[in-house]
KOLVEXBA-113435 format. One record per residue (C-alpha): x negated, y negated, z negated; residue in one letter. Coordinates in steps of 0.25 Angstrom, whole numbers, plus 2048, in hexadecimal, padded with zeros to 3 digits. Layout:
<pts>
XYZA/...
</pts>
This chain:
<pts>
C11167AD6M/C12176AD3L/C1C17EADBE/C29183AD4K/C25191ACEL/C2E19DACDD/C2A1A2ABFY/C331AEABFK/C2E1B3ACDK/C1F1B0AC9L/C211B9ABDG/C1D1AFAB3L/C191B4AA5K/C161A8A9BC/C141A8A8CG/C0E19DA82L/C0519EA77E/C06192A6DV/BFB190A62H/BFF186A57Q/BF6181A4CQ/BFD182A3EL/BFB177A34D/BF517FA28T/BE7182A23K/BDF18CA2CK/BE419AA2EL/BD91A3A27F/BD2199A1EC/BD618DA15N/BCF182A1EC/BD8176A23P/BDD176A31S/BD7168A34I/BCF164A41L/BC315CA3DR/BBE150A45R/BB114DA3DD/BA4154A41E/BA2162A3DP/B9A166A31E/B94173A37F/B9217CA43E/B9118BA46I/B8E192A53K/B931A0A58R/B931A9A64K/B9F1B1A69L/B9E1C0A69H/BA81C9A6EV/BAE1D5A66V/BB81E0A69A/BC61DEA65G/BCF1E9A5EE/BD01F1A6BS/BC11F2A6CG/BC01E9A78N/BBA1DCA7AV/BC31D1A7FD/BC01CCA8DV/BC21BDA89A/BB91BFA7DA/BAE1C6A86E/BAF1BBA90Y/BAE1B0A86Q/BA21B6A7FA/B9B1B8A8DS/B9A1A8A8DL/B901A9A81N/B9419CA7BK/B90196A6ED/B9B192A65F/B99186A5BV/BA2184A4FY/BA3177A47Q/BA9177A39G/BAD16EA2DY/BAF16FA1ED/BBD172A22T/BB9180A28N/BB518CA20C/BAE19AA22L/BBB1A0A28V/BBA197A34E/BAB19AA36L/BAE1A9A35D/BA51ABA29E/BB11AEA20E/BBD1B8A21P/BCA1B1A24P/BD31AEA18H/BE21B2A17E/BEB1ACA21I/BF119EA1FN/BFF1A1A19M/C04193A1DE/C00195A2BA/C061A3A2BL/C1319DA26K/C14193A31I/C1119EA3BA/C1D1A6A35L/C2619AA37Q/C22199A45I/C251A8A47S/C331A6A41V/C3619AA4AL/C321A3A56L/C3B1AEA51H/C2F1B7A51A/C2D1C4A49K/C231C2A3EI/C191CEA3AF/C191D2A2CP/C0B1D7A2DL/C011D3A38T/BF31D4A3BQ/BE91C8A3CI/BE11CAA48M/BD41C4A4ER/BD51BFA5CK/BC71BEA64T/BC51B0A67V/BBD1AEA74I/BB91A0A75N/BB119DA68G/BBC195A61S/BBC19EA55N/BAF1A0A4CT/BB31AFA4AS/BB61B2A59G/BC41B5A56F/BD11AFA52Q/BDA1B4A46R/BE81B6A4BT/BF51BDA45V/C021C0A4CM/C0D1BBA42I/C1A1BEA4BA/C1F1C3A58R/C2B1C4A61D/C311B6A5FG/C371ADA69Y/C3B19FA6DI/C4719BA76E/C45192A82T/C4E18DA8DD/C4A198A96K/C4B1A3A8CG/C441A9A80R/C351AAA7FV/C2F1B4A76G/C241B2A6CI/C1B1BEA6CE/C121BAA60G/C101AFA56I/C011AFA50F/BFA1A8A45L/BEB1A6A49E/BDF19DA47E/BDC191A50D/BCF191A57A/BC3187A54A/BC417AA5BR/BBB178A68I/BB216CA67I/BA916DA73D/BA4177A7DK/B9A179A87S/B95185A90E/B8E18CA85N/B94186A78T/BA1183A72E/BA317BA65I/BAF17DA5CY/BB4177A4FR/BB9180A44L/BC4176A3ED/BCF17CA47R/BCA18BA46L/BD5192A3DG/BE0188A3EI/BED191A3EP/BF3193A4BL/C01199A4FV/C0119FA5CE/C0E1A2A63I/C0E1ABA6FA/C1A1ACA78T/C1E1B8A81A/C1C1B6A90P/C2B1B2A91D/C291A4A96I/C301A3AA4K/C2B195AA9T/C2118AAA5P/C2D181AA0E/C3118CA97Q/C2218DA92A/C2217FA8EK/C30181A87E/C2A18CA7FV/C1E184A7BA/C26178A77L/C30182A6FC/C24188A68L/C1E17AA65G/C2B176A5ED/C2A183A55I/C1C181A52L/C1D172A4FR/C28175A45S/C1E17DA3DC/C12178A35K/C08177A41V/BFD16DA44R/C00162A4ER/BF815BA58G/BEF15EA64L/BE916CA64G/BF2172A59T/BFB179A63I/BF6181A70R/BFE188A7AQ/BF9193A84D/C01199A8FI/C011A7A95N/C051A8AA4I/C061B3AAES/C0E1B6ABBI/C101C3AC2S/C041C9AC8G/BFA1C1ABFG/BF41C1AB1E/BF71B9AA5R/BF01ACAA3V/BF01A4A96E/BEE195A97I/BE918FA8AK/BE9181A84G/BF717BA86F/BF916FA7DQ/C05168A84N/C11170A89P/C13165A94K/C0816CA9DV/C0D17AA9BM/C1617BAA6V/C0C175AB0K/C0117FAABT/C0A18BAACI/C0E188ABAN/C00185ABEN/BFB193AB8E/C0719AABFI/C03194ACCK/BF4197ACAR/BF71A6AC7Q/C011A7AD3S/BF61A1ADCD/BEC1ACAD7L/BF61B7AD9I/BF91B2AE7K/BEA1B2AEAQ/BE91C1AE5G/BE01BDADAK/BE01C4ACCK/BDC1BEABFW/BDA1C4AB1E/BE31BEAA5P/BDC1B1AA1E/BDD1A5A98V/BDD197A9ER/BDC189A98N/BE717FA9BS/BE3172AA2L/BEA165AA0P/BEF164AAFD/BF7171AADG/BEC17AAB3G/BE3184AACS/BD518AAACK/BCF198AA9F/BCA199A9AL/BC71A8A98R/BCD1B6A9AP/BDA1BAA92M/BD61C0A85P/BDC1CEA82G/BE01D6A77A/BD21DBA74A/BCF1CEA6CR/BD91D1A61M/BD51D9A54Y/BD91D9A45P/BD41CFA3BE/BCD1D7A31T/BCA1CCA27D/BD91CAA24L/BE41D4A1FP/BF11D6A27L/BFA1CAA26L/C071CDA1EK/C131C4A21I/C1D1C6A16S/C2C1C4A17R/C2A1B9A0CN/C211B1A15L/C2A1B2A21I/C361AEA19N/C2E1A2A13E/C2A19EA22A/C3919FA26K/C3D197A19R/C3418BA1DD/C3718CA2CL/C3517EA32P/C3F178A3CK/C3C177A4AL/C3716AA4FR/C43169A59S/C4C16BA4DE/C46160A45I/C47156A51E/C56159A52K/C57157A43E/C5014AA43L/C57145A4FM/C64147A47H/C5E13FA3CK/C5D133A45G/C4E133A48L/C49130A57N/C4013AA5FQ/C34132A5CE/C35132A4DM/C39141A4DI/C2C143A56R/C2313CA4CL/C29143A40L/C26150A46L/C1914CA4CK/C14147A3ER/C1A152A36N/C23149A2EK/C30151A2FI/C30156A20N/C2D148A1BE/C38143A23F/C4214DA1DR/C3E14AA0FE/C3F13BA10L/C4D13DA18L/C52145A0CD/C4F139A03I/C5512EA0CF/C5D132A18D/C58128A23N/C50130A2DS/C4C123A35L/C4611CA29L/C3F129A25I/C3912BA33G/C3411CA32K/C2E11FA24I/C2612BA29L/C22127A37L/C23118A3AM/C21110A2CF/C13117A29P/C0E113A37K/C13104A35E/C0D104A27I/C0010AA2BA/BFE0FFA36R/C020F4A2CR/BF90F9A21A/BED0FDA2BN/BED10BA26L/BED118A2DS/BFB11FA2FL/BF512BA27D/BF2122A1BK/BFF11CA1BV/C06129A1CE/BFD12FA10E/C02123A08I/C10125A0CL/C11133A08G/C1D13CA06K/C1F1389F7D/C1E12A9FBV/C2812AA06L/C321339FDI/C301289F2F/C3411D9FCV/C40125A02M/C451279F3E/C441189F0S/C4C1169FDL/C561209F9K/C5811A9EBN/C5910C9F1K/C4C1079EBK/C481029F9I/C50100A06S/C4D106A13K/C470F9A18E/C3D0F9A0DQ/C38107A0FV/C2D103A19K/C280F7A0FQ/C28101A04V/C1E10AA0CL/C160FEA10I/C140FBA01R/C101099FDI/C0610AA08V/C010FCA03E/BFF1039F5G/C0B1009EDK/C1010A9E3K/C1D1119E8L/C2610A9DDE/C200FD9E0D/C220FF9F0A/C311009EEI/C330F39E6M/C380E89EEF/C3D0DA9EAE/C4C0D79EDK/C4F0C99F3E/C5B0C29EFD/C660C69F9S/C690B79FCN/C5B0B49FFI/C5A0C0A09I/C670BCA10E/C620AEA12E/C550B3A18K/C5D0BCA21I/C660B0A25R/C590A8A28K/C530B3A31I/C600B3A39M/C610A4A3AK/C520A3A40E/C550AEA4BK/C640ACA4FP/C6B0B5A58G/C640C3A55L/C6C0D0A53S/C6E0D6A45E/C630E0A48K/C590D6A4CA/C5C0CEA3FY/C5B0DAA37M/C4D0DDA3CG/C480CFA39L/C4E0D0A2BV/C490DEA28M/C3B0DAA2DK/C3B0CEA22E/C430D5A17Y/C420E4A19A/C3C0E7A0BS/C460DEA04R/C540E0A0AI/C5D0EBA0DN/C600EDA1CG/C6F0EEA1AR/C6F0E1A12T/C670DAA1DA/C700DEA28M/C7C0D9A20E/C760CBA1EI/C730CBA2DI/C810CEA31K/C860C4A28K/C7F0B9A30Y/C7E0BEA3EI/C8D0BBA42A/
</pts>
């Protein structure tokens, strides 16, 4: 167990860098942002050669990587183009991705640049065919509030993701081009974080803001790096965090490692380390410097108009935490809220709720009924949801609103639609004579005496859900339960 550390006395300086993929086409071409699982259709091979940056100097990290003399193999598909192969100049920046980056900047209270320069950043690990990554600073001087005070946002950047590593050996690394060029927003905080617990809070707060915007979900779509230093030492960047849960342990371990080096009188150069699952880290490479940045000559200056900023503000999404509170007030439980957010069904939920004000029923229609119907019909959930598209669900809810069907009949209507019935036919139900229904309910109650009203209601609705109104059934049950 780690000893309790006095972070103020140690002179802790800590900042985060968060990289989040956006859910759009690629940043500088029109290729789709999809990761392929099938076998690649072609391969190319490249070597890494170092070049001087804008300052005229060669970056130390690039020089180190080039000295390894590795072969880099890139695998591609028909969903890749010449831009990703570095055989064609980049296209103009993806405007949808730019708008999302502007929304994130507004949510972080940052100052947006009206005119900014797209830059090339030397990539020293072979993960870009060009040997550099395109990046552009969109905004600066933002902030977020935490329990331990305000943490500044030094910069918000829009950049290309790297190619996906598939395999590596001592002399060769293999990458896939399917991920190369997917838009990333990078958020860099100031070194204002005072404790590891605050670092975790900042990561969760930034995650809340990012997930509220149009971003990609799932493993690998968000990556977090931590910059750490203490008095008497040099900055260390720890890369590769997927889970904030290990952040506190990793920061404490790094502080302890640096403290031990200082006590032993050892010096070290700024370096990059990889995070390990157990909270430790290992050396990756020297810290890159400013020499790796230089302007992108194939693209003009990026002009961000006032109209574009106003459009981003007008369409500003609600934060995930705000949506959760709103849905709780509408009567949904935490699990249903979590699923609606995870499966990106909030807009559908709101549209259906505008038609028929019953949040619990709509939650079941979007989340529970499709799963049950998929199992019943032996179909995939994706196929069932494709059949029960938004237009179909709107038709069903309008039929409910206009009293063409009852709440109890909704699930049966959806089953009929999946089975192939036309919409108008799916909402047609035969009405049984009320005297016959009453007699059948009385018979059910006689066969199982002594049950509660709710228990009898469950038995009746199981038998007659598509042919009887729930209120009518309960009235009959109460009549005979005395």
